[in-house]
C-alpha positions, 0 to 999 in steps of 0.5 A: 929423404923425400919431402913429399907431403903425401906418399902412396903405400906402394912407394914405401918400405919399412925403412921409412919409419921417420917419414910415415911411422912404423904402422904405415911403413910396414903396410908399404913394405908388404905392398911393395915387397910381399904382394908378389908372394900373395900378401893382400893389403888394401891400397892407400896413401899416407901423409908424411911427417913433413905434412905434420910439421908443416901443419904444426908450424903453419898454426903456430903450435910447436912452441905452445906444445912445449910451454903447455907440457912444461907446465904439466911437468912442473906440476902446475897443470894436470895431465887432463888439462894439458892434454885437452889444451894441446889437442884443441890447438890441432882441432882448431887448426887450418890446413896449409893449402898445399897439404890439403890439396895433396891429401884430396888429390890422393883421395880422388886418385884412390877413389878413381882406381876403386871406381867408387865416388867418395870411396869409404876409407879407414883413417889411421894414425901412425907415429914415428916412434910407434911399433918399435921393438920395445914399445907398441903404443897399443891403441893409444892413437885414434883411427876413424872408419868409414870416412867418405868425402874430402871434408870429412877426410881432412877433419879425420886427419886433423883429429888423428894429429890431435890424438898424438896428445891424448892423456894416455899417449902423453903418459906413455911417452913420458914413461918410455922416455920419448921426447914429446916434441920430436915425434911426428905423426903420419896418417894412413888413408886406406880403402875400407874392407867390407868387414862390417859384412864379414869379420875381422881380427888380430893374428900373432905368428907366435903364441902370445903367452909362452912365445912358442914359435911353432903356432899361429894364433888367430882371434876373430869376431863379426864386423869391423875389428875395433871391438876385438882390439878394444876388448869389448867382445870375447872372440873366437880363437884358433891355433894353427901348427906352422910346420905342417901348414905346407903339407898338402891335404893336412889340416893342422888346426890345433885349436878352435874355441867359440867366442861369445861375440855378443856385439859387432861393429857395422857401418853407421846410418849417416855421415855423422855416425860412420860406425855403430855397435849392434847385437849379433844374432843367435846364429852368429854367436853359435857359428865360427867366424872363419872356415877351416880353409880361411883359418889355414889361409890366414896362417899361411899369410902370417908365416910369409910375413914372419919369414920376411921380417925375421921375427914374431909378428902381430897382425890385423886382418879383415874379411870382406863379407861381399867378396869373401876376400881376406886382407892384412890391414896391419903388421908390426913386430911382436914386442914382448917375447922378442925382448926376453932372454931365450936361455932363461925359463922362469916358472911359477907354481901355486899351491894351497889354493882357495876356492876359484872365484872367477876364470878367464884367459890367462895373460902371461905365466905369473901368479900374484896375491893381493887386494882387489880394487874394483873400478868400472869407469875410467873417470874413477881411476883416481881411486885406484890403490897402487899395488892392488889388483885391478878389476874392471869391465874392459880397458882401453888406453885411458886405463894405462896410467893405472895398469902399470901400477897394478899387481895384476889385472882382471877384466869381464871382456876381452881376448888374447889380443885385446887392449888389456892383454897387449898392455899387460904383456908389455908391462909384465903384469899378469892378467885374467881377461874375458871372465864374463863376471869378475865385476859381479862376483868380486869386490874391492879390498877382497884378498885373492890370488891371481894365477896365470901359471896353469895354462890357457885358463887364468884363475882368481882364487879366494885368499892368499895361496903359496906361490913359488918361483923357479928359474932354469938356466937352459944353458946349464943342461948338458946333453945325456944319452938317456932321453929325458921326457915329460909327463904332460896332461893339460894341453893348455899348459903344454906350451909353457915348457916348449923351451925345455930341451926335453926329448918328447912327452913320455906320458900324455894322459888322455883322461885329462882332455876327456874330463876337462875339454869334453866332460861327457862319457863317450857312450852317452854321446854314441847312445844319446837317444837312450839316455833316461835323464833329461837333465843330462841330455840338456847338458849334452845338448848345450856342450855339443852345439855345432855338432849335429852328430854328437860323437863327432864332438868327442872325436874333434875335442879329443883330437884338438886337445892331443894335438897341442901336446904333440905340437909342443915338442914335434917331431919328437914323440908324444906317447899318448896313453889311451883312456885309463879311467876307473869305473867310478871316475867314468861314472863322474862324467856327464851321462856316465852313471848310466853306463858304468857298473858299481865295483868294490875295487875299481883300481883292479876292476874294469879298467884299461885294456879290458874295456876296449874290446868289451861290448860295454865300452867298445863303441866309446873306444872307437871314438878314441881311435877315430880321434887318434886317426884324425890327429895323425892322418888329418892334422899330420901329427905322426909323432903320436905314439899310442900306449895301451894301459893295464893290459893283463894278458897277451890274449888281451893285447891281441884283442885290443890291437884287433879292435884298433885295426877295425877302427883304422889304427894298424900297428906299423901302418903309416909309422904307427907305433903302439906301446904297452904300459908295464904296470902288472907283474904279468907284463914282466913275467911274459915280457918276451911275448908282449914284445911280439905285439908292442913296439915298446914298454913304458914302466908305470912304477906306481902300479907295478909297485902296488901289484908287486908288493900287494900294497894299496898305493893310496893306503895311509896305513901302509905308506911305509911299505910302498917303496918303488925302490924295493928290491922286488920292484927293481928286479921287475924293472931290470928284467923288462929293461933287459928283455926290451933291449934284447928284443930291440924294443923301446923301454921307458919309465914314468914316475916321480922316484927318479927325481926324488932319489938320485940312486934310483936314477943311477939304477935305471941308467945302469940298467939301460933304460931308454927314457925317463919321463917326469913332471916338468918341475922335476926335469932339472933334477932328473937331468942332473941325476942322469948327468951324474949317473952317466959319468964314467 
């Protein structure tokens, strides 16, 4: 092994962890092995572990460290006293002449290559036990930005050495079982990227919460990257679908969320203040940090790095605001999902929920109930009560000692790649971050339920809810001939189920995306200027910031929401049901009251197919078609199948298909398949004729039962008569299955009955159903029923 005191990044590989630590060895790996594949990493050099031990021994520190730590471990000194005493040894130490000369010579060379005197550099710590598969050491060691001049560089390196013994680092090593005196520290000195004039962030090559391995997650904020890592800003968030990244002309960006980005870190005004935080402008807060091209470029870099390392990766990136160039400034293996058993799926469900007190980003997928402990300043962490739920503004490594003793964590600020999020994941503690107001609306000793089990959004509910846990052994699911698909509506929760061996999504309800992600009636966007209610106009203006043409807001939000559903089981089909709100439900959308009629019986009124060609909604339906077209042709999700609900007559089917074609959706063109919901007796009676216009049927057993038996499915008085297994209903189902098979059409069923009643599942299998679509919680039960039904 080399005994050099300093080493250029380009001479290092990831095998040099003992020499320069995990962080720096990874930078060297990318420069030496991946530069030819287009991975841009700023140049630099590192002090080696030999330089660290030389510094330690030259200043007589080694034995003193052992003695001081022994006093703490024996309980005779506090952690704070011990940490300060050890750090003072390093800060007061002197550099050996040859080490100082090696560092300053390497710095002069780096400055000369950049053609800048006293080149501004980033000085980062890299411990020889850091960024290992089972330990991230997230944010525990110090970094110093915008360091210029030899003296300030030597001082920054000295302070990096001292940071190996911050209270949080000592505590973390103790918990993980690392020997304090056998870990060395390398210091990486890297040319600064002018992200103070641009932006920066963190990027994962997998979904951080579910481990879904087909997406790249990118967080972005203005200025230098420390604020994102520390969780003091709420960043933009982007998701990119990896399998479609290399298809020319496609833009597979699944999600774009605008973050608050209230502050940014920029260069300081003097040598004594290298960086400072300033408020962002209104324009910066309203704008995305990255363009679509830049988002895709970063995602491609992530895929290249992931392929090289052979595992999910956690990366930091920076955009130079002067040149516009993108750089990777760190890359390390992802440390949470890589350690989980891929054959076991554990899920949580929360019932009997109280009032939602706060919402934010969910970290993990668990749910817990307990008492809150609100602490706003790290100096007060001694007041934390073990096993309670921590509420605070944001966390940094000083909070780690109590984070590991918390049942859950709630913060005002931070994104998915903040310190609170990273450490919570590693500890297996559910967290809701970036709530904005948790420390304002919650109080100590309050009894709440923290739920991260409902998708991207995390909830803090009042009181104690019922929490159930289900564990599925994915190796115990034999293959079957009948396709088992999922009913999914919430895009933010879809990735939770990606490891289920489902054959696609059999029912994706468009209404969920409209009511939750869009919230506005499409006709109110098309005819915004005609709205009479000024308050409604104000609401729409706030929601549609960044969309000068308001209908584009509907199209873009709907396409992105549906994309997350299509991505989960791609390339297996996702059957998207066009909007099927009733008029009273449409009226509940923002601006909807001005466009919807009052009906005595909305269940049997102006709904489904009848709306699409009607002048009352035709312009709104055009936006739905545009979103599907964007989903398939711009983003590349050709697995999207369109389904028409509540289509009463064959003539109505023709009208709907004509309107779809006018809006660029032609059945058969580009492989587009169009299904029809079979939920009206006329669909069954004229099944042969409906097959002439549609590629398949999806049996909606609830509505079909209601209309066959003449029973209101919502009537408590007639609940005993509402029976999906009634002989008349089964006759209807059997007939449409038979016709579909004779005509070469697909036929599936969406409903709960196959999971609740094994005999009904057997009936469907024996009748020849192609697919059964159920909610995720019922997947295992239906799978077992079908296995039993298919046995000879």
